[in-house]
C-alpha positions in Angstrom: -10.5 9.4 16.5 -6.8 10.0 15.1 -6.0 11.5 12.3 -5.3 9.6 9.2 -2.6 9.8 7.0 -3.1 10.9 2.9 0.6 9.6 1.8 1.3 11.7 -1.3 3.3 8.5 -2.6 0.8 6.2 -2.1 0.7 4.4 -5.7 -0.9 1.4 -7.2 0.8 -2.0 -6.0 1.7 -3.6 -9.6 0.9 -7.1 -8.2 -2.1 -6.8 -6.2 -5.3 -5.2 -7.5 -6.7 -1.9 -5.0 -3.3 -2.3 -3.1 -1.5 1.0 -2.5 2.0 1.4 -1.7 3.8 4.1 0.3 7.5 5.1 0.3 9.8 4.0 3.6 10.6 7.9 3.4 7.0 8.5 4.0 6.2 5.7 6.5 9.4 7.4 8.9 8.0 10.7 8.5 4.8 9.8 9.8 5.7 6.6 11.6 4.3 7.7 14.7 0.9 8.4 13.5 0.1 5.4 11.8 0.0 1.4 13.0 2.6 -0.3 11.8 1.9 -4.1 11.2 4.8 -6.4 10.5 3.6 -10.1 8.9 7.3 -11.6 8.7 7.9 -15.1 10.5 9.4 -14.2 14.1 12.9 -15.2 13.4 13.0 -12.8 10.1 12.4 -9.9 13.0 15.7 -10.8 14.8 17.6 -11.3 11.0 19.7 -9.4 9.3 16.9 -7.0 8.2 15.7 -6.2 12.0 12.4 -4.8 12.3 11.1 -0.7 13.1 10.9 0.2 16.1 7.5 -0.2 18.1 6.1 -2.1 15.1 3.1 -4.4 15.8 4.0 -8.2 14.7 1.2 -10.5 13.5 2.5 -13.4 11.0 0.6 -12.9 7.7 -1.1 -16.6 8.1 -2.6 -15.2 12.0 -3.8 -12.2 10.4 -7.5 -14.0 9.5 -7.7 -14.6 13.8 -5.4 -11.4 14.8 -7.3 -9.0 12.2 -9.3 -7.4 15.3 -6.1 -6.2 17.0 -5.5 -3.9 14.7 -6.3 -0.2 15.8 -8.9 0.5 12.6 -9.1 3.9 13.6 -5.3 5.0 12.6 -4.0 4.8 9.1 -2.5 0.8 9.0 0.5 0.3 7.0 1.5 -3.5 6.7 5.5 -4.4 6.5 7.5 -7.6 5.2 10.7 -8.6 3.5 10.1 -7.0 0.0 6.6 -5.7 0.3 4.9 -9.3 -1.5 3.5 -10.4 1.6 2.6 -6.9 3.7 0.4 -6.5 -0.2 -1.7 -9.9 0.4 -2.2 -8.1 4.5 -3.2 -5.0 2.5 -5.3 -6.7 0.5 -7.2 -8.9 3.1 -7.4 -6.5 5.6 -9.3 -4.1 3.1 -11.4 -6.6 2.0 -12.3 -7.3 5.6 -13.6 -3.7 6.1 -10.0 -1.8 6.8 -10.2 1.4 5.5 -6.9 3.6 5.5 -4.7 0.4 4.7 -1.3 1.0 2.8 1.5 -1.7 2.0 5.4 -0.5 2.5 7.1 -0.3 -1.1 10.5 -2.5 -1.0 9.4 -3.5 2.6 12.4 -3.8 5.0 15.1 -4.5 2.2 14.8 -0.8 0.7 14.1 0.5 4.6 17.6 -0.7 5.3 18.9 0.4 1.7 18.1 4.0 2.9 19.8 3.7 6.1 16.8 3.8 8.5 16.9 2.9 11.8 15.9 -1.0 12.8 15.9 -3.4 16.4 16.7 -6.8 16.1 
């Protein structure tokens, strides 16, 4: 079984009860040990904000049908543009039996502001 990551930066999401946000810095440090899932539209992955290398792409409205594609033995971090859709995805995944699921605080906007690497 994969080693689960316990994020020190986790804080309760202000908008979605039961969802925990983590910092981009801590995701960057642990990204090889977690399952990252980007829930934005395909055009957004290629857009100005780009996407994190190696991330799995499942559009938010496809998540109910594709939840089985996510590795449940790993810590999961959902990502979107600003953190809103990924918070919804985190809430959905948690409500459907996934544990150790987190939301990237500030999404790709904050990731880019910090100057972390992206692909387009």
